[in-house]
C-alpha positions in Angstrom: 94.1 24.3 117.4 96.1 27.4 118.3 96.7 28.7 121.8 98.3 32.0 122.8 99.6 33.3 126.1 100.5 36.9 127.0 101.6 38.6 130.2 100.0 42.0 129.4 101.3 43.8 132.5 97.9 45.5 133.0 95.1 44.5 130.7 93.4 47.9 130.6 96.6 49.6 129.4 97.3 46.8 127.0 93.8 47.1 125.4 94.7 50.7 124.6 97.9 49.4 122.9 96.4 46.8 120.6 95.4 43.8 122.7 92.1 43.3 121.0 93.8 43.6 117.6 96.1 40.8 118.6 93.3 38.6 119.8 91.5 39.1 116.5 94.5 38.8 114.2 95.9 35.7 116.0 92.7 33.8 115.5 93.7 31.7 118.5 91.2 29.2 119.8 92.3 29.9 123.4 94.0 33.1 124.7 95.6 33.0 128.1 96.4 36.2 129.9 98.6 36.9 133.0 99.0 40.0 135.2 95.6 41.4 134.3 95.9 43.9 137.3 92.2 44.5 137.6 89.0 43.5 139.5 85.6 42.4 138.3 83.7 45.1 136.5 86.8 47.2 135.7 86.9 46.3 132.0 84.4 45.4 129.3 85.6 43.2 126.4 83.2 42.5 123.7 84.0 39.5 121.5 80.4 38.6 120.9 79.8 34.9 121.2 83.2 34.0 119.9 85.0 33.7 123.2 83.9 32.7 126.7 85.9 34.7 129.3 87.1 33.3 132.6 88.9 35.4 135.3 90.8 34.8 138.4 91.2 38.2 140.2 93.7 39.0 142.9 92.3 40.3 146.2 94.8 43.1 146.1 93.7 45.8 143.6 95.9 46.5 140.6 97.9 43.3 141.2 98.6 40.0 139.5 95.5 38.2 138.1 94.9 35.7 135.2 92.3 35.1 132.6 91.4 32.7 129.8 89.4 33.5 126.7 88.2 30.4 124.9 86.2 29.4 121.9 86.0 25.8 123.3 83.6 25.1 126.2 85.4 23.7 129.2 84.1 20.8 131.2 85.2 22.6 134.4 87.0 25.6 135.7 89.3 25.7 138.8 90.6 28.8 140.4 94.0 28.3 142.2 95.6 25.1 143.2 93.4 24.5 146.3 90.1 25.9 147.5 90.4 29.4 149.0 94.2 29.2 149.0 95.2 31.6 146.2 94.4 35.2 147.0 96.8 36.5 144.3 94.8 35.1 141.3 97.8 33.4 139.8 96.4 30.1 138.5 93.4 29.3 136.3 92.7 25.7 135.2 90.2 24.7 132.4 89.4 21.1 131.8 88.7 20.0 128.3 87.8 16.6 126.9 91.3 15.5 126.3 93.6 17.8 128.3 93.8 20.3 131.1 94.9 23.9 130.4 96.6 25.7 133.2 97.6 29.3 132.9 99.9 30.7 135.6 101.7 33.8 136.7 104.5 32.5 138.9 105.5 34.6 141.9 108.6 36.8 141.4 111.4 36.2 143.9 111.9 40.0 144.0 115.0 41.9 143.2 116.4 41.4 146.8 115.4 37.8 146.7 113.2 38.4 149.8 110.5 36.2 148.3 112.8 33.4 147.1 112.0 31.0 150.0 108.2 31.5 149.3 108.9 30.9 145.6 110.6 27.6 146.3 107.7 26.4 148.4 105.2 27.6 145.8 107.1 25.8 143.0 106.9 22.5 144.9 103.1 22.9 145.4 102.6 23.9 141.8 104.6 20.9 140.5 102.5 18.5 142.8 99.3 20.1 141.4 100.3 19.6 137.8 101.2 16.0 138.5 97.8 15.5 140.2 96.2 16.7 137.0 98.6 14.8 134.7 97.5 11.6 136.4 94.1 12.1 135.0 94.8 13.5 131.5 97.6 15.4 129.7 98.3 19.0 130.8 99.1 22.1 128.8 100.8 24.8 131.0 101.3 28.3 129.9 102.2 31.7 131.3 104.9 33.8 132.8 107.0 31.3 134.8 109.4 34.1 135.9 112.6 32.2 135.1 115.0 32.0 132.3 115.8 28.3 132.4 119.1 28.0 130.4 121.9 30.3 129.5 120.5 30.4 125.9 117.3 31.9 127.3 118.8 35.2 128.5 121.0 37.6 126.7 123.4 38.6 129.5 123.5 35.4 131.4 126.9 36.0 133.1 126.0 39.3 134.6 122.6 38.1 135.7 123.7 34.9 137.4 122.1 34.9 140.8 119.6 37.7 140.0 115.9 37.2 140.5 114.6 35.0 137.6 118.1 33.5 137.0 119.1 32.1 140.4 120.3 28.5 140.6 117.4 27.8 142.8 114.7 29.0 140.4 116.4 27.3 137.4 116.7 24.0 139.3 112.9 24.1 140.0 112.3 24.4 136.3 114.7 21.5 135.6 112.8 19.5 138.2 109.4 20.3 136.7 110.6 19.3 133.2 112.2 16.2 134.6 108.9 15.1 136.2 107.3 14.6 132.7 106.9 17.9 130.9 108.2 19.4 127.7 109.3 23.0 127.0 107.6 23.2 123.7 109.7 26.0 122.2 112.9 24.2 122.9 111.3 21.0 121.6 111.1 22.6 118.2 114.0 25.1 118.4 116.6 23.7 120.9 119.5 25.9 119.7 117.8 29.1 118.6 119.4 32.1 120.2 117.9 35.6 120.7 114.5 34.1 121.4 113.1 36.2 124.2 109.7 37.1 125.6 110.5 39.9 128.1 112.6 43.0 128.0 113.4 45.7 130.6 111.8 49.1 130.0 115.2 50.8 130.0 115.9 52.7 126.8 116.7 50.7 123.7 116.7 47.4 125.5 114.0 45.9 123.4 115.2 47.4 120.2 118.6 45.8 120.9 116.8 42.5 121.9 118.5 42.3 125.3 115.9 40.1 126.7 114.9 37.0 128.7 112.7 34.0 127.7 110.4 33.6 130.8 107.1 32.9 129.1 106.4 29.3 128.2 104.1 26.6 126.9 104.9 23.3 128.6 103.0 20.1 127.9 102.9 16.5 129.3 105.4 14.3 127.5 102.7 12.0 126.2 101.2 15.0 124.4 104.2 15.4 122.2 102.7 13.6 119.2 100.1 16.4 118.9 102.6 19.2 118.9 102.7 21.1 115.6 104.7 24.3 116.3 105.6 26.8 119.1 106.2 30.5 118.5 107.2 33.8 120.0 105.4 36.9 118.6 108.3 39.3 119.5 107.1 42.0 117.2 103.8 42.4 119.1 104.0 45.4 121.4 101.7 46.6 124.2 103.5 45.1 127.2 107.1 44.5 128.4 106.3 40.8 127.5 105.3 39.5 124.1 102.8 36.7 123.4 103.9 33.1 122.9 101.9 30.5 120.9 101.4 26.8 120.6 99.8 24.9 117.7 98.5 21.4 118.4 96.9 18.9 116.2 93.4 17.7 116.8 93.0 14.2 118.1 
């Protein structure tokens, strides 16, 4: 089974830059999308009967939002962590027979770190939510987690120390999440691989020079490790300032 995740930074714009080609060519069983930036009725995607589409829209127009396109029929779908508590459309959970799939667009602390306190509180609630799910069956978490966890995950780590996405506080929350029973699948397979990034600034030549950050992830419950086959980064896929990330898992 193949899963893909992509922060498209506006799905309507990304569709015009090859999104549907990627979905078709990747042949993923499940495609997770973050930062859709649209409301119901603002886009029409026609994949026939191949994929069922699930959306969590933000209340604010042109902001945030998540989606999952799946060939597998879920047992249940949950929008947000709690009922009526997630107006930014950041979390979508699909329950399958043998695992939960959670796609997430983690709040940005903002350049001036004005949202860092909120981010810390949100991280604690999100970790508790994942552990609640994990108590029932294994969890696969994917999306834009808005943090480069280790120095190897960011090109210019010295000059970015303390900046949004690379503060000690944000990195420690990722460490805490992994320490509570989750695996960073890319580092599971490629612990020492450098230059593996998923987001690049839109400044000139930044992406061409691969001056990037790895902030998009697939995490899984530790007991799910025997089913891991491979994790990947499709850095050559354009259409957003992020690129897709993938996870291949074995059937039971």
